[in-house]
Wavefront OBJ file of the C-alpha trace (Angstrom):
o trace
v 98.298 107.293 98.234
v 99.104 103.727 99.159
v 95.531 102.474 98.766
v 95.215 103.831 95.246
v 97.824 101.488 93.781
v 98.002 98.655 96.314
v 100.832 97.887 98.678
v 103.943 99.994 98.630
v 107.374 99.634 100.187
v 109.398 102.020 102.302
v 112.650 102.076 104.208
v 112.831 103.585 107.677
v 115.866 104.218 109.857
v 115.680 103.919 113.636
v 117.530 106.016 116.227
v 120.544 103.670 116.029
v 120.823 103.999 112.241
v 119.424 100.525 111.517
v 117.390 100.372 108.296
v 114.152 98.425 107.996
v 112.306 97.649 104.761
v 108.542 97.710 105.318
v 105.529 96.949 103.184
v 102.673 99.399 103.676
v 99.380 97.517 103.790
v 97.054 100.422 104.497
v 97.219 104.159 105.161
v 94.419 106.095 106.845
v 93.728 109.584 108.168
v 92.192 109.840 111.632
v 91.813 112.880 113.907
v 94.164 114.940 111.742
v 97.005 112.397 111.708
v 98.179 109.827 109.160
v 98.607 106.205 110.225
v 100.248 103.325 108.392
v 99.767 99.592 108.817
v 103.083 97.949 107.943
v 104.735 94.533 107.934
v 108.395 93.608 107.402
v 109.008 93.483 103.643
v 111.024 90.300 103.949
v 108.192 88.403 105.656
v 106.362 85.659 103.825
v 102.874 86.417 102.622
v 100.113 84.441 104.220
v 96.674 84.902 105.661
v 96.141 88.450 106.889
v 95.342 87.067 110.341
v 98.805 85.435 110.483
v 100.729 88.656 109.759
v 102.322 90.756 112.488
v 100.995 94.165 111.585
v 102.561 97.264 113.127
v 100.694 100.556 113.256
v 102.807 103.705 112.944
v 101.708 107.317 113.360
v 103.107 110.136 111.237
v 103.948 113.236 113.293
v 105.982 116.352 112.556
v 109.201 116.935 114.435
v 111.309 119.987 113.584
v 109.215 120.439 110.445
v 109.967 116.909 109.216
v 107.452 114.033 109.138
v 108.534 111.040 111.229
v 106.888 107.707 111.967
v 106.497 106.672 115.578
v 104.773 104.061 117.704
v 101.404 104.947 119.189
v 101.742 105.246 122.951
v 98.101 105.852 123.865
v 96.376 102.460 124.106
v 92.892 103.803 123.303
v 94.199 105.581 120.201
v 96.052 102.423 119.129
v 92.981 100.211 119.557
v 90.774 102.646 117.618
v 93.227 103.049 114.726
v 93.970 99.312 114.649
v 90.243 98.540 114.344
v 89.774 101.082 111.548
v 92.753 99.750 109.614
v 91.875 96.087 110.056
v 88.241 96.701 109.069
v 89.488 98.403 105.902
v 91.913 95.572 105.127
v 89.264 92.903 105.553
v 86.813 94.879 103.390
v 89.445 95.065 100.628
v 90.149 91.342 100.990
v 86.454 90.491 100.528
v 86.046 92.714 97.468
l 1 2 3 4 5 6 7 8 9 10 11 12 13 14 15 16 17 18 19 20 21 22 23 24 25 26 27 28 29 30 31 32 33 34 35 36 37 38 39 40 41 42 43 44 45 46 47 48 49 50 51 52 53 54 55 56 57 58 59 60 61 62 63 64 65 66 67 68 69 70 71 72 73 74 75 76 77 78 79 80 81 82 83 84 85 86 87 88 89 90 91 92 93
């Protein structure tokens, strides 16, 4: 959905009720899960290599989709590589 029209924005709320505005750079499906590459929406745009990209995993909890950090380092490295490869391919196109 996000790739079809370019970057999109979303607001998430953490466990303490703090809201964060994020820009979604890339969304992918991998091993039956959805992953999002996001940056803070208030950050300045620059070279992709200069951005602090966070990778979030969408999981279901009590029937509701939630975004969470990836705890497994191998999974994180694999998903990060897939997302970054896709972002750099888009940048070169």
